[in-house]
N, C-alpha and C positions, 0 to 999 in steps of 0.2 A: 305461775306466779301466785294464784289463790292458794296454793298447797303452801304457802311461806306464812299464812295466816293461821291464827289459834281457830282448831276445830269448833269452836263458840261462836266466833266471829263468822266462819262459813256458813256455818247452820244458819244464823241470825240472817244473813245476804241471801241465802236459799230460800228461806221462809218469805222474806219481803218480796224477793224476785218473782216467786210463787204466785205471793197474793197479788202484785201489780198485774202481773201477766194474765191471772184469770181475772181479775176483776174488768181489766183491760176488754178480755174475749167475751166475757159473760154479759156484763153491765154497762158498755160503752158503746157510743156509735165509731168510734175513732175518727180520725182527720180526713175529711172528703168523705164521711161516712163509708170507709172502706171494711168496718166491721159488720157495717148491716147488710153491704153488698155479698161479703164472705157468709154471713149469716144464711141468705137468701139461696146463696149458690150452693151450700150443704144441705140445705132443705130439712128435711124428716131423717137422714140417713142417720148412720153413727155416729158423725161427729156434730150434725145438729143438736142431737140429742144432748152429747157432752156440752154444748154450747149455752143449753138452755138451764144447765144447773151448776153452781158455781162449785158444790162441792165434788161434783163427778169432774169436773175439768180439772180441780185443782190437784186429784190425784195424778192425772196423767201430766200435768205441767211440772208437777215436782220430780217427776224422774230423772230428767237430764240433771236439777240440782244435788240431787241425793249422790251422783258419782263425783262431785265435787266436796262433798264433805265426809264422803267415807272412802274406805280401801280394801273391804272385804265383802263377802257376799251378805253375811248377818248384817253387817254396819250398813250395807246399801238399801236393803230392806227396811230396816230399822229407821234409816234417815229419810227415807223416801214414804214412809207413814208419818213421821213427826213433821217433816216440812209441809205435807199436806195437810196433817192437823194443824198447825200453828197457822197455815194461811186460812184454814176455816176460822179458827178463833179469831184471827184479825179480820174476817168479814163481818161475823157476828158483832164484836166490838165497834166497828164502823159504819154498819148499816142503820141506815135510818127509814124508821117505820113511821107510817101518820100515825098521828095520835088515835088512840082508842082501836088501832088495828093489833091483830093477832099475829106476831110473826112465826107461830107453828099453829097451822089450822090442824 
């Protein structure tokens, strides 16, 4: 069904979905603290490290969405990186920093 949409729309949907899922896993508690419990369960392992970094998590979360956008190997790789990059830009655009804080220490 999604393949019926123009590639541009599939890209935008993939980027928004990547941002939403990444933000949920990295910055929110989730209903019933489900994400808090997940973070505690994965602790300091590979998944725990990914869940501590929006940019790291978005790279991995973008993978399945790239398959919706592209249909060849080069297209997958380019779409994968572009979707993750778009999610990172959305995160920067929507991040709320306290007044006077340095967002890039």
